[in-house]
C-alpha positions as CSV (number, residue, x, y, z in Angstrom):
1,M,74.4,-7.1,15.6
2,A,77.9,-6.1,16.8
3,T,78.4,-2.4,17.2
4,I,80.3,-0.6,14.4
5,V,82.8,2.1,15.5
6,R,84.2,4.4,12.7
7,G,83.3,1.9,10.1
8,E,84.8,-1.1,11.9
9,R,83.4,-3.8,14.1
10,S,85.2,-3.8,17.5
11,P,85.6,-7.1,19.3
12,F,83.9,-7.6,22.6
13,G,85.0,-9.7,25.6
14,P,83.0,-12.4,27.4
15,I,79.6,-11.6,28.9
16,I,78.1,-13.2,32.0
17,N,74.4,-13.1,33.0
18,D,71.8,-15.2,34.6
19,T,68.0,-15.5,34.9
20,S,67.6,-13.6,38.1
21,G,65.5,-10.4,38.1
22,L,63.1,-11.3,35.4
23,A,60.7,-8.6,34.3
24,T,56.9,-9.1,34.4
25,T,55.0,-8.7,31.2
26,H,51.3,-8.8,30.6
27,A,49.7,-9.9,27.3
28,Q,53.1,-10.3,25.7
29,V,52.9,-9.6,21.9
30,G,49.1,-9.7,22.3
31,G,49.1,-13.0,24.2
32,E,47.3,-13.9,27.4
33,G,48.2,-13.8,31.1
34,V,51.5,-13.0,32.7
35,C,55.0,-13.9,31.5
36,R,58.4,-13.3,33.1
37,W,61.1,-12.2,30.6
38,K,64.8,-11.2,30.5
39,M,67.2,-10.3,27.7
40,L,70.4,-12.1,28.7
41,M,72.5,-10.8,25.8
42,N,72.0,-7.9,23.4
43,G,73.3,-8.6,19.9
44,M,75.2,-5.3,19.8
45,H,77.6,-6.7,22.4
46,L,78.3,-10.0,20.5
47,E,80.5,-10.6,17.5
48,G,78.4,-11.8,14.6
49,E,74.8,-11.2,13.4
50,W,73.1,-12.0,16.7
51,N,70.0,-10.0,17.6
52,C,69.3,-11.2,21.1
53,V,69.4,-14.0,23.7
54,E,66.4,-14.2,26.0
55,Y,64.8,-16.3,28.7
56,V,61.0,-16.5,29.1
57,V,58.7,-18.0,31.7
58,L,55.1,-18.6,30.9
59,T,52.9,-18.8,34.0
60,P,49.9,-21.3,33.9
61,G,47.5,-20.3,31.1
62,A,49.8,-17.6,29.7
63,S,50.9,-17.2,26.1
64,V,53.0,-15.1,23.7
65,G,50.7,-14.0,21.0
66,E,51.1,-14.8,17.3
67,H,53.7,-12.7,15.5
68,V,56.0,-12.8,12.5
69,H,59.7,-11.9,12.5
70,M,60.5,-10.0,9.3
71,R,64.1,-9.2,10.3
72,T,65.3,-12.2,12.4
73,E,65.3,-16.0,12.5
74,E,64.7,-17.6,15.9
75,I,65.1,-20.8,18.0
76,Y,63.2,-21.8,21.1
77,Y,64.7,-24.4,23.4
78,I,62.1,-25.7,26.0
79,I,63.7,-26.1,29.4
80,R,60.8,-26.9,31.8
81,G,57.1,-27.6,31.5
82,R,54.9,-28.2,28.4
83,A,54.3,-25.8,25.5
84,V,52.0,-25.6,22.6
85,V,53.8,-23.8,19.7
86,T,51.5,-22.8,16.9
87,M,53.6,-22.4,13.7
88,N,51.8,-21.3,10.5
89,D,48.5,-22.5,12.0
90,V,50.0,-26.0,12.9
91,E,50.1,-26.9,16.6
92,L,53.4,-28.4,17.9
93,H,53.3,-30.0,21.4
94,A,56.7,-29.5,23.0
95,G,58.5,-30.4,26.2
96,P,61.9,-30.2,27.9
97,G,64.7,-30.7,25.4
98,D,62.7,-29.8,22.3
99,L,64.2,-27.4,19.9
100,I,61.9,-25.3,17.7
101,T,63.2,-23.5,14.7
102,T,61.4,-20.5,13.4
103,P,62.5,-19.3,9.9
104,I,62.0,-15.7,8.8
105,G,58.4,-15.0,7.9
106,A,56.8,-17.8,9.9
107,A,53.8,-16.9,12.0
108,H,54.2,-18.3,15.4
109,S,52.9,-18.2,19.0
110,I,53.7,-20.2,22.2
111,A,51.3,-21.0,25.0
112,N,51.3,-22.8,28.4
113,R,48.0,-24.7,28.8
114,T,49.1,-26.5,31.9
115,D,48.9,-25.8,35.7
116,E,52.7,-25.4,36.0
117,E,55.2,-22.9,34.8
118,M,56.9,-23.3,31.4
119,H,60.5,-22.0,30.8
120,F,62.2,-21.6,27.4
121,F,65.4,-20.1,26.0
122,V,65.4,-17.9,22.9
123,I,68.0,-16.8,20.4
124,E,67.4,-14.5,17.4
125,V,69.9,-14.0,14.6
126,F,69.7,-11.7,11.5
127,P,69.1,-13.6,8.2
128,N,71.1,-13.7,4.9
129,E,69.6,-13.9,1.4
130,G,67.8,-17.1,0.2
131,P,64.6,-18.9,0.6
132,A,63.3,-19.7,4.1
133,A,63.4,-23.3,5.3
134,E,60.4,-25.1,6.8
135,P,60.0,-24.9,10.6
136,A,61.2,-27.9,12.6
137,Q,60.9,-29.6,15.9
138,L,63.8,-31.7,17.2
139,H,64.1,-33.5,20.6
140,V,67.8,-33.0,21.3
141,P,68.2,-35.3,24.3
142,S,67.3,-38.3,22.1
143,L,70.4,-37.6,20.1
144,L,72.7,-38.1,23.1
145,P,74.9,-41.3,23.0
146,E,73.8,-43.9,25.5
147,A,77.3,-44.4,26.9
148,G,80.1,-42.2,27.9
149,A,81.1,-39.9,30.7
150,A,80.7,-36.5,28.9
151,R,77.9,-36.9,26.4
152,R,77.2,-34.5,23.5
153,A,74.3,-34.1,21.0
154,T,74.8,-31.5,18.3
155,V,72.2,-30.2,15.9
156,D,73.5,-28.6,12.7
157,L,71.4,-25.4,12.4
158,R,72.6,-24.4,9.0
159,P,69.9,-26.3,7.0
160,Y,67.1,-24.6,8.9
161,F,68.1,-21.0,8.4
162,T,69.6,-18.5,5.9
163,G,71.7,-16.6,8.6
164,D,75.1,-17.4,10.1
165,W,73.8,-20.1,12.5
166,H,76.2,-23.0,13.0
167,S,75.0,-25.4,15.7
168,L,73.3,-26.1,19.0
169,T,75.0,-28.7,21.3
170,L,73.5,-30.3,24.4
171,L,76.3,-31.3,26.8
172,D,75.9,-33.6,29.8
173,L,78.9,-33.7,32.1
174,P,79.6,-35.8,35.3
175,G,80.9,-34.2,38.4
176,G,84.7,-34.1,38.8
177,D,85.6,-33.7,35.1
178,T,87.2,-30.6,33.8
179,V,86.3,-29.9,30.2
180,R,88.4,-27.5,28.1
181,E,86.7,-25.9,25.1
182,E,87.5,-23.1,22.7
183,A,85.2,-20.8,20.7
184,Q,86.3,-21.6,17.2
185,D,87.8,-19.1,14.9
186,G,84.9,-17.6,13.0
187,H,82.3,-18.5,15.6
188,A,80.9,-16.7,18.7
189,Q,79.3,-18.9,21.3
190,V,76.6,-18.6,24.0
191,V,76.5,-21.3,26.8
192,H,73.5,-21.7,29.1
193,V,73.3,-23.9,32.2
194,L,70.2,-26.1,32.3
195,D,70.9,-28.2,35.5
196,G,73.6,-28.5,38.1
197,S,76.3,-26.3,39.5
198,V,79.3,-25.3,37.5
199,E,82.4,-23.0,37.4
200,F,83.4,-21.4,34.1
201,E,86.8,-20.0,33.6
202,V,87.5,-17.7,30.7
203,E,90.3,-15.2,30.2
204,G,91.5,-15.9,33.7
205,A,88.2,-15.0,35.4
206,R,86.0,-17.6,37.1
207,H,82.2,-17.5,37.1
208,T,80.2,-19.9,39.3
209,G,76.5,-20.6,39.2
210,G,73.7,-23.0,38.6
211,P,70.6,-23.2,36.3
212,G,70.1,-20.0,34.3
213,L,73.8,-19.0,34.2
214,S,74.8,-17.8,30.7
215,L,78.2,-17.1,29.2
216,A,78.9,-15.5,25.9
217,I,82.3,-16.3,24.5
218,P,84.1,-14.4,21.6
219,P,85.8,-16.2,18.8
220,R,89.2,-17.8,19.4
221,T,88.7,-17.7,23.2
222,P,89.6,-20.8,25.3
223,W,87.3,-21.6,28.2
224,T,87.0,-24.3,30.9
225,V,83.9,-25.8,32.6
226,R,84.2,-27.5,36.0
227,P,81.0,-29.2,37.1
228,A,80.4,-29.7,40.8
229,G,78.1,-32.6,40.1
230,L,76.1,-33.8,37.1
231,V,75.7,-30.7,34.8
232,S,73.6,-30.2,31.7
233,L,74.1,-27.2,29.4
234,I,73.4,-26.0,25.9
235,S,75.9,-24.2,23.6
236,T,74.9,-22.3,20.5
237,R,77.4,-21.2,17.9
238,V,76.9,-18.4,15.4
239,G,79.3,-17.6,12.6
240,V,81.3,-14.3,12.5
241,R,82.1,-12.9,9.1
């Protein structure tokens, strides 16, 4: 949640981070084995009702134990490997490109039962009033159009939550194209690179990186992405009141 100064919320500029320097956690939330974890963005530095943006790696056999969020709503986006997400005692088998929505009050855990690492991206947002929706699992790449240079698949997150969620977009870009975007008025945006090398330009500064590079963009802020080759990224928008 954005920081309040003398009763007013002050705007923040862009934030850049990546998935280097992950912490090592043992028995995370009562789970098993070893996880690697990093908070990429703290909600106090973002405009809107964000709580956090995180990146988690489950080593083979590791898990995040069952827990219930009573103050936030959450999404998981599976990036690499296979996961078993247990949601209200129902097992969901998930793989790369799967989006899992966790409404407030849902009991959930996530486990890696394979011999390879599993990577996933996490966002938590504070809720509003109203009844919780049912959890959902969506395979976002299946929503991409079959043809086209720059391909987009957008999931409207509003039906799944009570909070100020707006959308998650998967964007595949070919090399050589320059794509100009703008964080819409009333939305803050976090972009995360899944594959490929890319250069972001925002407010005159350029930021170059590959998989794991994350960029938080304030409302009403134009930005440009220049892929060096084929690039895949996800962009999540959250409303700003």
